C-alpha positions as CSV (number, residue, x, y, z in Angstrom):
1,M,0.0,0.0,0.0
2,T,2.9,2.4,0.7
3,L,4.2,1.8,-2.8
4,F,0.8,2.9,-4.1
5,F,1.0,6.2,-2.3
6,F,4.6,6.7,-3.3
7,F,3.8,6.3,-7.0
8,Y,0.6,8.3,-6.7
9,T,2.6,11.2,-5.2
10,L,5.2,10.8,-7.8
11,H,2.6,10.9,-10.6
12,S,0.9,13.9,-9.1
13,F,4.2,15.7,-8.9
14,F,5.1,15.0,-12.6
15,R,1.5,15.3,-13.8
16,N,2.1,18.7,-15.3
17,I,5.4,17.9,-16.9
18,F,4.6,14.5,-18.6
19,T,1.3,13.6,-20.2
20,I,0.4,9.9,-19.4
21,P,-2.6,8.4,-21.1
22,K,-5.3,7.5,-18.6
23,I,-5.4,3.8,-19.7
24,V,-1.6,3.4,-19.0
25,Y,-2.0,5.2,-15.7
26,C,-4.9,2.8,-14.7
27,F,-2.9,-0.3,-15.6
28,F,0.1,1.0,-13.7
29,L,-1.9,1.7,-10.6
30,A,-3.7,-1.7,-10.8
31,F,-0.3,-3.5,-11.2
32,I,1.1,-1.7,-8.1
33,C,-2.0,-2.5,-6.0
34,L,-2.0,-6.2,-7.0
35,E,1.8,-6.4,-6.5
36,T,1.7,-5.1,-2.9
37,N,-1.3,-7.2,-1.9
38,V,0.0,-10.5,-3.3
39,F,3.2,-10.4,-1.2
40,A,1.8,-8.8,1.9
41,Q,1.9,-12.0,4.0
42,V,3.3,-15.2,2.4
43,L,3.2,-17.5,5.4
44,P,0.7,-17.7,8.3
45,P,2.0,-16.7,11.7
46,K,4.0,-19.3,13.6
47,R,1.8,-19.0,16.7
48,E,-1.6,-17.5,17.2
49,L,-3.6,-17.0,20.4
50,R,-7.3,-17.5,20.0
51,G,-8.8,-17.1,23.4
52,V,-12.2,-17.0,25.1
53,W,-13.3,-15.7,28.4
54,I,-15.6,-17.9,30.5
55,A,-17.4,-15.7,33.0
56,S,-18.7,-17.2,36.2
57,V,-20.4,-14.3,38.0
58,L,-24.2,-14.3,37.7
59,N,-23.8,-17.7,36.0
60,I,-23.3,-15.9,32.7
61,D,-21.3,-18.8,31.0
62,W,-20.6,-21.4,33.6
63,P,-22.1,-23.0,35.6
64,S,-25.5,-22.6,33.9
65,T,-27.4,-22.3,37.2
66,K,-26.7,-22.2,40.9
67,G,-26.7,-25.3,43.0
68,L,-25.8,-27.9,40.3
69,S,-24.1,-31.0,41.4
70,S,-20.4,-31.2,40.9
71,T,-20.8,-33.9,38.2
72,A,-23.3,-31.7,36.3
73,Q,-20.9,-28.7,36.5
74,Q,-17.9,-30.8,35.3
75,K,-20.0,-32.1,32.4
76,H,-21.1,-28.7,31.4
77,Y,-17.6,-27.3,31.7
78,T,-16.2,-30.1,29.5
79,W,-18.9,-29.4,27.0
80,I,-18.0,-25.7,26.9
81,L,-14.3,-26.6,26.3
82,D,-15.1,-29.1,23.6
83,E,-17.3,-26.6,21.7
84,H,-14.6,-23.9,21.9
85,Q,-12.0,-26.4,20.7
86,K,-14.2,-27.3,17.7
87,N,-14.3,-23.6,16.8
88,G,-10.5,-23.2,16.8
89,I,-10.0,-21.7,20.3
90,N,-6.6,-22.6,21.8
91,A,-6.7,-20.6,25.1
92,V,-9.4,-20.4,27.8
93,F,-9.5,-17.7,30.5
94,V,-11.8,-18.7,33.3
95,Q,-13.0,-16.4,36.0
96,V,-12.4,-18.2,39.3
97,R,-13.0,-15.4,41.8
98,A,-16.4,-13.9,41.2
99,S,-17.0,-11.8,44.3
100,A,-14.7,-12.3,47.4
101,D,-15.2,-16.1,47.1
102,A,-13.5,-18.9,45.3
103,F,-14.2,-21.5,42.7
104,Y,-11.5,-23.7,44.3
105,E,-11.0,-25.0,47.8
106,S,-9.4,-22.2,49.9
107,P,-8.7,-21.9,53.6
108,H,-9.2,-18.1,53.3
109,E,-12.2,-17.7,51.1
110,P,-15.6,-19.4,51.1
111,W,-16.9,-21.5,48.2
112,S,-18.5,-19.3,45.5
113,E,-22.3,-18.9,45.7
114,W,-22.3,-19.3,41.9
115,L,-21.2,-22.9,42.3
116,T,-23.0,-23.9,45.5
117,G,-26.1,-21.7,45.5
118,S,-25.3,-20.3,48.9
119,Q,-22.3,-18.5,50.4
């Protein structure tokens, strides 16, 4: 794209000195545009992060409702991960501290009300 602007500026500078037929000018600009777009990116990136955020507060994404059994929560979480993997997601960010509580066993914080239904 920068070559296009370079040649466009060059042409506008010499526009009064040289007379270029419009058809030649159009072919020249089309060639420059195609040339810069073809070689813009030859290879895909080596690594790519495609992530998704799984929200837990207010049961937005997971778990679907309060008070589900741990088996049902695990099954739903596995289903969510499988669906994201099918869609090409390679990273998952999970909210594990919704509101001064924890989605994991902690001696300092109570279990999350979004998992157990009560705090």
